[in-house]
LOGUKOL-309668 format. One record per atom (N, C-alpha, C): residue in three letters; x, z, y. Coordinates in steps of 0.001 Angstrom, whole numbers, plus 500000, padded with zeros to 6 digits. Atoms other than C-alpha are relative to their C-alpha. Example, Ala and Ser with C-alpha at 12.3 -4.5 7.8 and 13.67 -1.06 7.14 Angstrom:
<gukols>
ALA500890500000498810ALA512300507800495500ALA500900500000501200SER499180499940498810SER513670507140498940SER499230500730501090
</gukols>
This chain:
<gukols>
MET499697498172499868MET417597908767052510MET499679500475498909THR499915499380501149THR418356910884050126THR498929501294500044ASN501028498839499696ASN415178913503049641ASN500528501701499769PRO499289498314499406PRO416221916822051353PRO498445501578499149GLN500341498207500349GLN415773920378049207GLN500312500841500363PRO500290498649499666PRO414858923768050222PRO501353500530500268TYR499006499045499523TYR417757925670052271TYR499851501216500542THR499779498841499387THR418376928765053451THR500254500415501791ASN499203500460498934ASN420702928711055972ASN500307498906500810LYS499919501193499384LYS421009926555058886LYS501619499184499718PRO498945501210500341PRO423453923787057795PRO500743499050501097ARG499820500907498518ARG425332921576060298ARG499970498835499607ALA500621501696499732ALA424162918347061457ALA501447499479500823ILE498753501007499684ILE427297916075061526ILE498958498358500291ILE500057501488499457ILE426566912344063276ILE501568499319499362HIS499192500494500076HIS428931910178062044HIS499787497732500482LEU500463501525500058LEU428372906415063956LEU501037498947500257ASP498710501327500180ASP430313903069063798ASP499341498913500340LEU500599500959499233LEU429689900453065784LEU499995498185499100ASP499839501155500509ASP428831897137063977ASP501366498875500244ALA499202501727499907ALA431487894139063698ALA500437500185501503PHE499787499639498486PHE432600895703067102PHE500328498742501225PHE499370501421499250PHE435023892759068378PHE498788499040499734CYS501039501473499790CYS432699889839067260CYS498764500201500767SER500941499767499606SER429894891647068682SER499903499776501675VAL499580500026498765VAL431407892049072229VAL500388498408500408GLU500220501344499583GLU432126888391071791GLU498896499242500068VAL501459501054500105VAL428588886853070679VAL499279500609501336LEU500894500216498987LEU427529888908073955LEU500608499292500925ARG498804501319499649ARG430231886812075647ARG499358499205499780ASP500270501162500445ASP428857883987074308ASP499151500120499160PRO501592499927500521PRO424968883911072958PRO500441499070498906SER500368501102500648SER425884880723071057SER501245500166498475LEU499076499352501690LEU428447882477068304LEU499168500756499250LYS501022499458500191LYS425460884186067464LYS500052499702498408GLY500161500158501300GLY425111883831063414GLY500986499014499676LYS498799501067500582LYS428466881547063058LYS501035501243499379PRO498761498927500548PRO431350883101060875PRO501211500002501577LEU499162500136498580LEU433969884244063771LEU500668501342499707VAL499332498800499773VAL436963886332063851VAL500918500308501198VAL499583499320499205VAL438796888142066441VAL501605500460499664GLY498781500102500488GLY442533888313065934GLY501057499030500846GLY498895500843499786GLY445975886255066467GLY499733498786500168ARG500776501663500462ARG445254882585066580ARG501689499288499362SER498682500780500550SER448760881689065316SER499768499658498569GLU500339500097501485GLU448167879949062212GLU501219500563499035ASN499032499404501019ASN451174881256060444ASN500501501430500081ARG500678498450499808ARG450783884979061821ARG499562500392500644GLY501426498990499219GLY447708885749063033GLY499251500761498887VAL500844499235500571VAL445958888527061616VAL498759500383500082VAL500524499950499821VAL442982889076061205VAL499001501709500849ALA500523498849499191ALA441154892244063964ALA498606500346499564ALA501747500021499922ALA437361891816063105ALA499677498664499772ALA500286501181500798ALA435430889443060920ALA498314500439500779SER501273499981500031SER431603888981061866SER499382500214498716TYR500428500030501213TYR429251889552059237TYR499832498608499002PRO500096501030500380PRO428428885792058758PRO501452499706499432ALA498804499999500339ALA432290885417058611ALA500446501188498327ARG500072499358501408ARG432126888295055137ARG499823499509499001LYS500390500994500935LYS430298886130053317LYS500805499370499278PHE498640500794500584PHE433516884069052810PHE500831500819499568GLY499201499002500659GLY435159887201051742GLY500897500060500934ILE498641500089499177ILE437295887281054965ILE499731502052500711HIS499815498550499443HIS438011890971056477HIS501005500211500323SER498844499736498993SER440326892652058446SER501473500024499436ALA498561500065500100ALA444012892482058238ALA500277498989499291MET499949501489500797MET443589889182056569MET500915499109500616PRO499108501229498821PRO446266886459057542PRO499010499030500299MET501230500830499663MET444392884536059700MET500081498679499053ILE500150501164500812ILE445856881269057220ILE498939499866498958GLU500574500072501282GLU444009882584054369GLU498616499947500637ALA501279500209499313ALA441131883215056608ALA499345499091499943SER500117501595499808SER440990879523057433SER499485499408499093ARG500367500814501458ARG441105878275054120ARG498773500493499600ARG501392499798500444ARG438143880011053211ARG499078500101500726CYS501411500516499277CYS435833879142055912CYS500537498607500794LYS499368501255499281LYS436874875561057438LYS499066500355501806ASP500722499831499023ASP434188876160060020ASP500439501822501196LEU500021498406499637LEU435829879935061199LEU500338499367501525ILE499791500454498531ILE435997880072064806ILE500443501912499985VAL498922499119499256VAL438921882192066313VAL500163500140501009ILE499880499359498542ILE439279884544069251ILE500793500773499923SER498603498625499463SER441908886290070835SER499110500938500086SER499958498728500037SER441761889724070916SER499502500173501693GLN499474499702498933GLN440672890839074384GLN499738501658500108HIS499875498600499995HIS441239894862074189HIS499329500671501233SER500598499475498735SER440617895466078204SER498361500608499671LEU501492500224500025LEU436811894269077193LEU499450501117499013TYR500301499246500437TYR436675896252074362TYR499996501529500014ARG499465498643500096ARG438162899537075450ARG498704500316501163MET500669499751499043MET435461899145078222MET498706500474499415TYR501282499862500639TYR432119898745076040TYR500321501124499428SER499433498972500954SER433727901728074041SER499315501331500719LYS499864498555499171LYS433950904246076679LYS498225499942500698VAL501586499899499552VAL429948903262078111VAL499429500378498875ILE501029499517501440ILE428606903711074069ILE500862501349500042MET499149498910500329MET431059906969074085MET498876500942501177GLY500582499655498930GLY429428907669077435GLY498400500632499524ILE501087499105500917ILE425885907944075412ILE499858500671499371LEU499863498698500936LEU427061910076072727LEU500019501116500684ARG499884498751499107ARG428148912639075322ARG498719500480500686ALA501739499370499124ALA424240912558076880ALA499744501054498803GLU500556499552501054GLU423362913949073163GLU500528501313498967SER499000499157500585SER426152916499072608SER500922500130500814PRO498977499788499523PRO428960918087074103PRO501049499624499027ILE498644500304500749ILE431147917857071055ILE499793498822499413ILE499967501994500779ILE432113914047070022ILE501323500323500007GLN498545499977500435GLN435357913577068661GLN500111498387499472GLN499510501291500337GLN436244909717068846GLN501025499626499126VAL498483500098500741VAL438664908526066030VAL500142498817500189SER499396501149499544SER438936904944067356SER498986499331500646ILE500433501284498499ILE437593902147069775ILE498273500064499481ASP500711500676500363ASP434565901605067579ASP499024501080499478GLU501035499460500720GLU433485904899065843GLU500481502029500596ALA499488498354499870ALA433111908777066265ALA499497501071499558TYR501009499088500721TYR431564911907065079TYR499513500961501170LEU500844499055499194LEU428630914037066537LEU499962501645499516ASP500614498669500304ASP428165917909066023ASP498248500346500862LEU501303499672499259LEU424527918539066699LEU499368501546499445SER500655498889500871SER424319921549064776SER499450501190501299ASP500206498806498788ASP423764924027068298ASP498754498698501051GLU501346500362498872GLU421496921403069712GLU498750499086499551VAL501516499590500236VAL418567921285067408VAL499793500927499647ASP500736498797500900ASP416168923203065846ASP499668499818498734GLN500200500232501596GLN415187921896062826GLN501271498436499533TRP499440500887500326TRP417708919873061097TRP499976498495499813ILE500512501849500059ILE416032916570060386ILE499850499465501383GLU500125500743498562GLU415851916410064158GLU501461499090500587ALA498913500914499806ALA419266915097064121ALA499876498624500049SER500170501153500503SER417949911949062324SER499268499565501588GLU500671500498498770GLU415588911454065847GLU500839499575501195VAL499109500697498960VAL418837911598068115VAL500854499049499550ALA499529501205500722ALA420312909016065650ALA499645499032500503ARG501437501110499363ARG417379906769066494ARG500139499524501548ARG499842500283498576ARG417711907143069739ARG500993499555500786ILE498947500195499475ILE421343906948070337ILE499784498225499503GLN499858501272500184GLN420884903637068290GLN498655498774500941LEU501298500691498539LEU417819902469070972LEU500813499744500731ARG499624500175498673ARG419602902807073547ARG501775498811500196ILE499037500510499968ILE422862901125072416ILE499984498421499635SER500565501548500635SER420864897944071330SER499173499518501190ARG500696500823498775ARG418453897835074253ARG500440500269501338ASP499223500241498507ASP421004899035077349ASP501143498791499962ILE498691500652499609ILE424493897013076031ILE499454498858498802GLY499419501269500780GLY423216894526073358GLY500407500201498197LEU498850499576501669LEU425557896183069939LEU498923500529499550SER500383499591500768SER424302897264067164SER500839501559499211ALA498874499325500643ALA425776900390065338ALA499257501146498612SER500430499137501541SER425315902015061659SER500520501719500510VAL500086498929499903VAL424746905270061514VAL500015501508498442GLY499596499203501539GLY425694908199058593GLY499393501665500463ILE500439498963499375ILE423861911721059117ILE500450501032498581ALA499413499167500853ALA425141914750056685ALA500014501373500365THR499572498142499773THR425890918698056756THR501867499885500309ASN497835499703499678ASN430112917551057263ASN499836498234500489LYS499511501096499419LYS432290914763058319LYS500461499096498862MET499281500816500904MET433266913141055080MET498603499630499344ILE500927500029500314ILE429960913152053812ILE499132498428500900ALA500712500499499054ALA428184911646056898ALA500703498601500281LYS499156500843499119LYS431399909092057825LYS499235498760498492ILE500076501347501256ILE430360907333053553ILE498668499420500519ALA501403500047499740ALA426556907708054699ALA499736498845500990SER500056500706499123SER427294905460057933SER500238498125498915ASP499854501269500400ASP428432902861055891ASP499263498983499022PHE500687500239500742PHE425984902491053605PHE498918498769500308LYS501216501176499523LYS422883899939055427LYS500976499274500987LYS499566500593499522LYS425125897990057096LYS499556498564500976PRO499562499273498971PRO424719896776059947PRO498406500537500640ASN500637499084499732ASN422278899028061881ASN499178500385498613GLY500605498936501186GLY421736901200059154GLY500099501700500665LEU499984498875499884LEU420548904620059081LEU499674501008498748THR499656499195501196THR421536907261056211THR500119501349499896VAL499977498834500078VAL420388910555055706VAL500083500786499216VAL499527499082501115VAL422062913431053320VAL499656501161500210PHE500417498748499335PHE419930916000053520PHE500679501255499309PRO499170499099500644PRO421471919621052936PRO499915500414498249GLY500498499638501485GLY421612920630049390GLY499918498169498979THR499431500981500793THR422050917203048125THR500823499210499690GLU498663500711499753GLU425360916172048507GLU500760499468498624ILE499193500248501142ILE426887916394045272ILE499057498739499135ASP500563501494501211ASP423753913920043496ASP500243498674500947PHE499320501121499325PHE424923911791046662PHE501112498952499459LEU498398500113500436LEU428251911466045453LEU500263499441499479ALA499376499957502063ALA428250911769041759ALA499932498029499917PRO500217501464500435PRO427065907569041412PRO500761499432500503LEU498877500915498651LEU429844906334044640LEU501292499819498715PRO498341500450500799PRO433457904693042456PRO500473501202501690VAL498915499533498240VAL435990907189044643VAL500448499448500535LYS499166500904498810LYS437604904559046358LYS499401500131501576GLU501162500181498531GLU434452905307049022GLU500730501886500371ILE499424499064499272ILE436255908638049551ILE500746499421500757PRO499215500720499049PRO437898908166052749PRO501235501500499759GLY498459499932499948GLY441411909283052197GLY500550499866498125ILE499432500756501215ILE441769907866048283ILE499907498607500074GLY499266501142499198GLY443746904712048943GLY499646499001498259PRO499835500888501511PRO444089902076046465PRO500865500380498982LYS498967499609500963LYS447195903403044780LYS499521501376499341THR500423498416500264THR445267906826044389THR499146499584498597ASN501640500753501221ASN441970904678042518ASN500784499471498899GLU499869500856500992GLU444232902529040688GLU500917501556498817ARG499776499209500989ARG445919906260038839ARG499047500902499499LEU501293499257500173LEU442609907707038938LEU499279499174499159ALA500719500757501086ALA441356904727036600ALA500989500250499000LYS498880499448501183LYS444343905543034476LYS499320501267498802TYR501028498405500941TYR442399909018033370TYR498656499442499797GLY501696500279500535GLY438972907275033078GLY499264500521500888ILE501303499589498785ILE437965908342036434ILE499652498996501033TYR500593500470498899TYR435755905984038400TYR499177500257501327THR500753500060499365THR433108907494039786THR500314501564500761VAL499584498898499383VAL432806910577041959VAL499602501309498898ALA500518498923501475ALA430703912118038876ALA500970500148498821ASP498929499744501736ASP433960911370036467ASP500826501183500356MET498519499152499398MET436397913696038665MET498884501000499940ALA500441498722499487ALA433760916323039429ALA500185500858498513ILE500385498923501194ILE433540916988034940ILE501884500312500026ILE498623499462500235ILE437690917156035434ILE500323501354500169PRO499685498853499700PRO439054920658035320PRO500642499981501375GLU499571500394498657GLU440049921633038634GLU501578500482499704GLU499097499642500440GLU443399922841036764GLU500546498507499675LYS499200501525499684LYS444195919141035730LYS500011499205500892LEU499745501104498807LEU443590917438038829LEU501059500699500958ILE499351499465499077ILE445762919942040713ILE501681499733499044LYS498348500119500358LYS448798919453038252LYS499742498444499773ARG499780501661499974ARG448123915419037880ARG500364499676502128PHE500040500441498413PHE447772915053041666PHE500622500642501159GLY499786498958499111GLY449212918126043237GLY499087500513501527LYS500411499542499202LYS448025918791046591LYS498712499342500181LEU501124501262500582LEU445369915664046233LEU499364500479499410GLY501459499705501599GLY443777917169043220GLY499325501004500589LYS500888499608499302LYS443218919995045407LYS498987499641500962ALA501006500771498822ALA441121918062048153ALA498713499135498971MET500736500591500912MET439537916146045071MET499287501230499387VAL500887499359500615VAL438217919337043952VAL498859500157500964LYS501381500161498957LYS436436919491047209LYS499124499208500566TRP500170500970499521TRP435918916236047592TRP498234499805499401CYS500811500466500493CYS433544915599044539CYS498913501143499998ARG501578498924499543ARG431392918855045343ARG500088500043501678GLY500481500392498831GLY430743917478048742GLY500449501086501225ILE499670498877498536ILE432679920339050907ILE501212499334500685ASP499165500546498776ASP434429919295054058ASP499450500919501329ASP499894499282498720ASP435074921921056691ASP500623499712500952ARG499772499891498411ARG436592920417058993ARG499096499330501041PRO500937499916498253PRO435161920836063139PRO499932498748499849VAL499943500913498887VAL434143918413064958VAL500787499880501526HIS499361499518498777HIS436502918195067616HIS500662498748501290GLU499578501077499213GLU437552916120070678GLU501707500648500410ASP498839499559499555ASP441039915674070872ASP501218499126500879HIS498848500611498903HIS443163915150074197HIS501437499762499861GLU498939500101500362GLU445967915275073176GLU500726498518499682THR499220501390500796THR448781911950073271THR501032500542499318LYS499345499654501610LYS450588912867070258LYS501765498759500017SER499161501093500008SER452840909385071049SER499512498921500847ILE500027501285498876ILE453264906538073182ILE501191498628499436SER499253501406500497SER454600902993071865SER499926498804500304THR500504502056499772THR454265898936072336THR501066499680499143GLU499017500693501277GLU455468896535069456GLU499711498762500277ARG499991501809500210ARG455935892679069278ARG500211499174498824THR499828501037500824THR455408890637066978THR500057498540500088PHE499930500813499623PHE457115887390066666PHE499338498849499367SER500546501143500224SER455840883629066278SER501170499355498804LYS498725500119500953LYS459434883283064598LYS500629500940499327ASN498899498787500390ASN461560885447062715ASN501528500215501571ILE498579500374499600ILE464576886161064867ILE500902500822499604ALA498320499339500701ALA468361887039063914ALA500903500093500518ASP499198500079499329ASP469965886754066961ASP500120501379500681GLN500008499365499105GLN471229890095068242GLN499699500429501447VAL500135499610498288VAL471448889557072300VAL498532499814500573GLU501433500081499591GLU467692888387072025GLU498970501184499265LEU500479498572500593LEU466651891301070158LEU499957501320500866LEU499562498949498904LEU468332893600072560LEU499222499780501351GLU501340500136499338GLU466388891912075228GLU498391500021499438ILE501418500037500187ILE463232892436073624ILE499612501427500440VAL500268498432500075VAL463801896147072958VAL500360500248501986GLU500017499493497883GLU464840896453077090GLU498591499728500062LYS501977499950499635LYS460918895296077701LYS499506500839499789LEU500791498840501165LEU459607897514075009LEU500158501205500774SER499682499044499293SER461625899889076838SER499331500466501010PHE500909500293498865PHE460491899605080151PHE498448500576500140LYS501415499611500255LYS456846899449078859LYS499823500997499436VAL500339498147500990VAL456848903070076998VAL500161500701501524ALA499672499018499092ALA458814904351080272ALA498582499470501282GLU501283500332498948GLU455558902711082437GLU499014501007499894GLN500997499310500310GLN453185904306080403GLN500416501889499861LEU499637498788500145LEU454874907660080138LEU499384500406501507ARG500384499377498372ARG454809907884084038ARG499012499677500570LYS501753500570499708LYS450861906763083919LYS499724501583499536LYS500458498971500304LYS450571909609082206LYS500520501593499866LYS499182498616499999LYS452958912303083530LYS500459500432499068LEU499098499755501033LEU454707912591080719LEU501315500307499711MET498522500245499834MET458444912707079731MET499859500493498041ALA499480500228501363ALA459711911996075801ALA500762500713499506ALA498251499870500449ALA462384913734074080ALA500034499220498729THR499390501399501161THR462289911359071087THR499394499190499980ILE499825501309500296ILE462963907801071014ILE499622499408499141THR499930500186501672THR461617905975068065THR500060498411500276ILE499744501624500590ILE462521902129067145ILE498992499523498579LYS500512500393501330LYS460481900549064633LYS500570498466499618MET499476500940500781MET461422897315062468MET499967499624498825ARG500489500445500638ARG460088895184060605ARG500464498221499366TYR500006500789500582TYR461796892817058662TYR498992498636499320GLY501046500963500136GLY460482888877057501GLY499625500339498721ASP500443499490501760ASP459878890307053575ASP499002501564500717PHE501288499366499662PHE457461892796055807PHE500926501619499783THR499593498326500334THR459707896339054743THR500505499944501421THR500229498954498632THR459067898126057556THR500990501419500213PHE499865498919500321PHE460853901248058558PHE500647500157501545THR500347498780498840THR461546903738061550THR501123500672500239ARG498660498839500088ARG464556905502062924ARG499702500687501596GLN499673499093498947GLN464825908219066053GLN500642500555499795HIS498442499429499674HIS466949910252068011HIS498717500867501199THR500794498284498834THR465491913504069830THR501453500904501054VAL498993499644498988VAL467318913968073516VAL499843501826499886SER500418498663499419SER468051917541075059SER498958500596500889GLU500218499995498756GLU466709916606077994GLU498740499078499836PRO500521501041500439PRO463022914793077644PRO500631499164501221LEU500320500888499116LEU462610911522080017LEU499082498903499745ASP501005501435499726ASP460427908679081081ASP500606498635500505ASP499320501220499437ASP463464906307082519ASP500044498970499150GLY499874501623500278GLY463142902727081306GLY501553499900499705LEU498517500627500243LEU467098902149081282LEU500731501036498772GLU499131498725501547GLU467814905755078869GLU498775499277499110ILE500288500456501017ILE465296904527077021ILE500345499002499257TYR499298501238500420TYR466844900861076342TYR501289500716499325ARG498854500026500415ARG470007902886076057ARG499478500657498709ILE500183499562501697ILE468476904725072638ILE499537499317499431ALA500047500992501006ALA466905902105071538ALA500922499386499318CYS498796501822499751CYS469664899398071811CYS500375501020498859LYS498685499207500286LYS472179902257070091LYS498965500104498250LEU500138499949501031LEU469486902618067306LEU499554498727498800LEU499921501375500343LEU468796898858066781LEU501795499272499350VAL498653500585500986VAL472754898018066183VAL500348500800499239LYS499906499546500861LYS473258900956064677LYS498931499802498029ASN501070499531501151ASN470271900404061939ASN499675498822499520TRP499811501807500553TRP469940896465061711TRP501075499911499060ILE498689500616501324ILE471451894868058920ILE500076498393500937PRO500192501180498798PRO473182891944061300PRO500036498738499411GLY499764501237500367GLY472116888407060926GLY498433499791499061GLU500799499284501009GLU468761889957058868GLU498835498979500958PRO500915500425499237PRO465816888034060348PRO498735501425500567ILE500326498878500229ILE463625890408062214ILE498145498980500793ARG500956500865499482ARG459380889378062688ARG499001501265500792LEU501252499035499044LEU457914892742064606LEU501399501443500461LEU499115498711500464LEU459846895543066378LEU499569501146501275GLY500751499192498802GLY458513898075068598GLY501269501557500140VAL499381499090499209VAL459520901233070858VAL498891501208500417GLY500680498915499478GLY458097904432071021GLY500622501184500493GLY499403499244499472GLY458197907661072833GLY499313501183499234SER501495498957500877SER456760911213071189SER500757501452500515HIS499383499084499974HIS457588915053071149HIS499816500210501893PHE500270500488498784PHE456017915047074881PHE500278501587500617SER500429498688499137SER456383917978077651SER499733499313501918GLU500283500395498989GLU455754917993081182GLU501014499312500991PRO498054500154499658PRO458277916297083799PRO500635501424500388HIS499079498473499675HIS460736918606084488HIS500095501053499353GLY499815499087501548GLY460471919989081122GLY501184500044499878GLN498848499432500754GLN463048921141078764GLN500018500086498532LEU500079499498500827LEU463356921023075398LEU501407499903499079SER498399499509500781SER466720922207073127SER499923499516498441LEU500499500988501231LEU466242919076070307LEU500956499168499880GLY499018501550499776GLY469587917198071070GLY500700500090498235PHE498617500247501012PHE471703915442068034PHE500420498778500475ASP499259501442499880ASP473840912485067811ASP499381498772499306ILE500181501165500740ILE473095909101067088ILE501116499740498976
</gukols>
């Protein structure tokens, strides 16, 4: 907990909550005998499976999400692999988000296992936000049996970084006025928005920590990194003005399939595209939406991935029409005979049923 400094204006009080090893923790609830064991949730296929989540005992072996399952199994011979139960995880997530909404009307769920809360108007004194956080942690633990780590700060960026400090079941508070001191010793890769490639570029300039970044003149950061450099200037000063908001808008609907063996037969690929197209159509109708843009996603055996899309003049939700467009996109853009490991079909640029968009062009 960073020591508080005096401040005059009432700052924002933002919480970032991150459920600890969520998928694996739910599986332990289902089967308590799994507690304390190296466990991963993800694809079971030895050659194709990918780790979706790893328990803390599994992480001690260097196992992490997105790691190929075959590599995870090499690292831990006693590894327990469980197939994902997404409907179950969504149910638990919904219950937990209900707990959060009981504390603040301003909630932004950013994934199935994490969310922001804005308590600025819910507390009289800033420090009261930590009492709310402890109350939330207690309810999640007592009522559900799961644990969550929480970061509290004056903005979303710092709250998110803080929530990762003392996992599992951690609570880290960054008081107003201490943001720069909190950030200064951290590696730059801890800042959301700085990925591995940017981290490598920064290292070439001798920038390893946020403090290193802060002493670089603003014009140099902008010259070297463009728009990202402008953002870096704010990040190293602990500035993040993004609001916490609940986004109800569905921006795209898609479904995809990864194959156990690469497929190079066009007839078989088109049959899969047909099934995916009708699934997308079903999702559109459930949400009472029509899509003006149809997208196909292809991933080759060497992991090269690309998407192609077509926009129609009149939005649609018909599976046959979606398939017709996706079929043409596949035939036009697929390299004949080249094995494919993943196919996906999606729809976007929505309107209500019977609406129209004038955005057509030829495939």
